N, C-alpha and C positions, 0 to 999 in steps of 0.2 A: 504494500500500500504506500502511496506517496505521502511524504511528510505533510501533516496538517499545520498550516501556518497560522500564527497568531501573533499579535503585537499590541502594545499599549497605544492608544490613540487619545490625544488630548485636544479638545477644541476650547480655546481660551481667547478672550478679548476684553478690554476695558470699555465699559459703557458710560459715557459722560452725559449727564442729564441736568438741564437747567430747571430751576424750581419756580413755580408760581407763588403768589402770596400766601396761599394756604399751606402748601407743603413746606415752604420756607419757614413759616412760623412754627409748624409742628416740629421740624428737625432742630431749629434753633432752640425751641423749648426743651427738647430732650437734652441738648447741651447744657442747659441751665437747670436741669432736674425738674422740669415742668411738663406735664402731659396736657396737650391741648386737643380738643375735639372741635367739631363744627356743628352748629345747630341748623336744622332744616326749617322750612316754613311751617311744618306741622308740629314743631317742638321736639323732634328727636335729636339726640346728640350722637354723632358718628365719630368713632375712634377706631382706627386711624381716620383722620379727616380726608374728605374728598372735595373737589372743587365744584361738583355738580350733583344735585340730588339724584340718586340712582333710580327713583320712581318717576319724578316729574321732569328731570333734566334741567331744573332751575339752578342757576348759578348761586352758590352759597358761600358767604364770606364771614359769617358771624361766629367768631372763635370763642370758646369757653373752656376753662380749665376743669379737668376731672381729677379724681384722686389717684394716687399711685397704688392703691389697694383695690382688690377686685375678687371676682368669683370665677372659677374654672367652669366653662360650659361644656367642653368636651376635650379629650386628650388621646394621645397615642404614645406608646413607649418606644424610644429609640435605643436599641441594644448596642449599636455600634456607631458611634459618632464618626462623621467623615470630616475631611479637611475643610476648614473654613466655617464649621458649625459653631454655635455659641459656646458649647462646653466640650471638653475632651474626655469626659467620663459619661457613661450612660445617663440619659435624661429623658424627660417627657416633653413632647411637643404639646402645647396647650393653647386653647382659645380662651382668653380671659376677658370678661366684661368688667371693665374698671368701674368703680363706684361713680355714678353720675353719667355713665355712658349707656347707650342703647344697643351698641354693637360690640363685637369682640375683637380683640387684638391677638394675633398669632405670635408666639415667642416660645422660648425654652423655659422649663421649670426644673430647677435643681432639686432632685429628690433622691433618697437612698435606693429606691427600687419601685417597681410598678405597684406593689402592694401599698405604697405610701401615697398614691395618687388616686383621686376620685373626682367625679363630676360633683360640683357644688362646694369643693374645698376652697378655703380662703387663702389668698396669696397676696404678695406685695412685690413691687419692683426692687431689684437689687441693681443699683446704678454702677456703671463702669467707673473705675478710678480716673481714667483719662477720657474725656468726651470731646467730640469734634463736630457734632451736628449730624448724627446718623442713627439709624435704628439700633446699631450696636452700642449706642450710649446706654441702652438698657442691656446690662450684662445678661440678665435672666430674671425670672420670677423665683420666689422662694416661699415656702409655706408660712402662713401668718395667722395668729389666733387672737390678735388684738382688735381694737375698735377701728371702724372705718376712718381713714385719714380725711381730714378736712382740707379741700383745696383752698388756696389763698385768693382765688378770684382773679387770676392773671388774665389780662385782655389780649395777650399775644403781641404786645408792643415791645420790641427788643431793639437794642442797638447792635450793630455789627451782625446783621442777619446772615445766615447761610444762604447762598444764592445758587449753589450747584453741588452736585455730588458725583463722585467717580465710583461706579459700581462694577467690580470685576465679575465676569461671568466665566465659568469653567465647567466643562463636562469631561469626565474621564471614562474611557471605554477600554475594553479588551476586544479587539477586532479580529474575527476569524473570517477570511475572505471566501471560503468555499471552494469547490472543485474548479469552476471556470476561472475565477480570478487568481487562484493559486497557480494554475497553469500559466496565466499571463505574467505573474510575478516571477516564476521560475524562468520564463523566457527572457524577461528583462535582465535577470542576473547573467544571462549569456549574451546580452546586448542585442536581443531580438525582440520584435513586437508581434504578438499573435492575437488574433481575434477568433470568433466562432461564427460559422455560417448557418443561417436558418435553413432547415430542409424544405421549408414551404416557399418563402419569398426569395431565398438565396442571398439575402443581404448579409454582409460581414460586419459584425459589431465589435468595436474596440473601444474600451476594454470589454471583454466578454462578460455577459451577465448570467449565462446558463440557460437563458430562455429568450426567445424573440419578443421584444416588447410590442410588436405590431400583431404578430400571428398568435402569440401565446403558447407556442410549442417549444419543447426543450431543444437546446442546441448542444452538439457534441463534436462536430467536425471542426478541428482546429486549422486555422489558415494564417500563415505568416504574411504580414503586410509591411509596407514601407521598404527601406528605412526613410526614404524621402517622402515629402508630402507638399500640400498646397495650403497657404493661408486663406481661410475663407472669410472670417471676420476677426476683428482685433480691437483692443482698447489700449489707451495710453494711461499708465499709472503715474500719478503725480504726488501721491502720499506715501511716505516711507513707512513700511510696516515694522512693528516691533520684532526684534530678533531676526530680521531678514537683511542680510548684508548685501543689498543691491541698491546702487545709487539710482535715484529718480531723476528724470522720468525714464521709464522702461515700458516695454510692450508685452502684454499677454495676448495670445491669439488662439483661435480655434484652428486646428490643423487637421486636414483630411489626409491621412497617410495613404499612399498608393495602394489600392486594393481594398480599402476600408469604405464602408457605407455610413460611417458615423464619425464626425470630427471630434478630436480630443484637444485639450488645451495644453499649452506650453509657452514658455517665455521665449521671445525672439531676441537674439544677440548678434553681434558681428555686423551690425548695420545701424546707422543713426535712427533714432526712434521715429523721426518724421519722414523716413523713407520707407517704412514698412507699409505694405499695401495689400489689398485683396489680390489673390492670384500669385503672390510671391512664392516661388519654389524654395523649399528649405530642406535641411538635413539635420539629424541630431548630432549634438556634441556631448560626448561622455567624459567624465572625470574618473580618475583612478579610484577603484573601489566602490563607485556609485552603482546603485541598483536601478537607476532610471536616468534618462538624459538630463544633463544640467540645463541645457537650453537648445534651441534650434537656430541655425544660421543660414544665410542664403546659400543655395546649392550651386549657383552659377549657371542656372538654366533660364531660358526665356520664361516669362510669366505664363501661367496656365490660362487657357481661354475660359471665360466666365461660364459658358455652357457646360464645361466639364465638372464644375463644382457647385452650380447654383442650387442643386437639390440638397446640398449639405449645409446650407446656410442656417 
């Protein structure tokens, strides 16, 4: 049996968000150990606050302070905390309706075990030691058996308001490519590119998917394509990506390899970015030890006629 391939795959990017007046006041309040909600036209207090009433779509701006104590409305136990979660020991995810609020806030509850958590239990906020104006200024909730805390009646007026946040997003996978793509990856290790031909429509798909997306039938006939191909469409990249050592501007293109009926993407090098064009004939450039081409460069051939690749746009 061929080796079953698998590898870690991480999708990660920072998301920068500007804040409107309601979210700005809410996060600035957390920095100052104040929890703010917003009052709707029918008198409900929403925490966390939103800018528009979820039922009437009416814009709402009337901020009101609620207590840092509250009641658990529902919960789930987290046996194995993951990277970036509020606590590094097992904890409960809880929805907490803070005293004075009509909706619940999702956060972590620090508890010794699931037997110590129940719907209806009383909790309070444990504030982070260092606060910057983010939901993580609430370190977590903790069990509480005292009297409800009394809010001070803060109106949401702050100096030096938080105006934006940087929220990192990260997804961790273990990826197993399957039979068709494993064959594709093994071929790339030999500096070859292979696809699979549909037995019904006879199109060759690269990378292979194990089935024809048009006919819905399984594919198994392996077909070597390329190595040269034609630029069908392209874009000029002007924003430098984190951890990518490529100077901007540069060009990414869809490239129809000779013999393939599906264009794949690749970076174009060896030519000024403003000279890349549709129909440009290109060839792969490999680097030592690489499992895929580093980029494609002009092949020194006349441009392909538009009719030869128009169906691959």
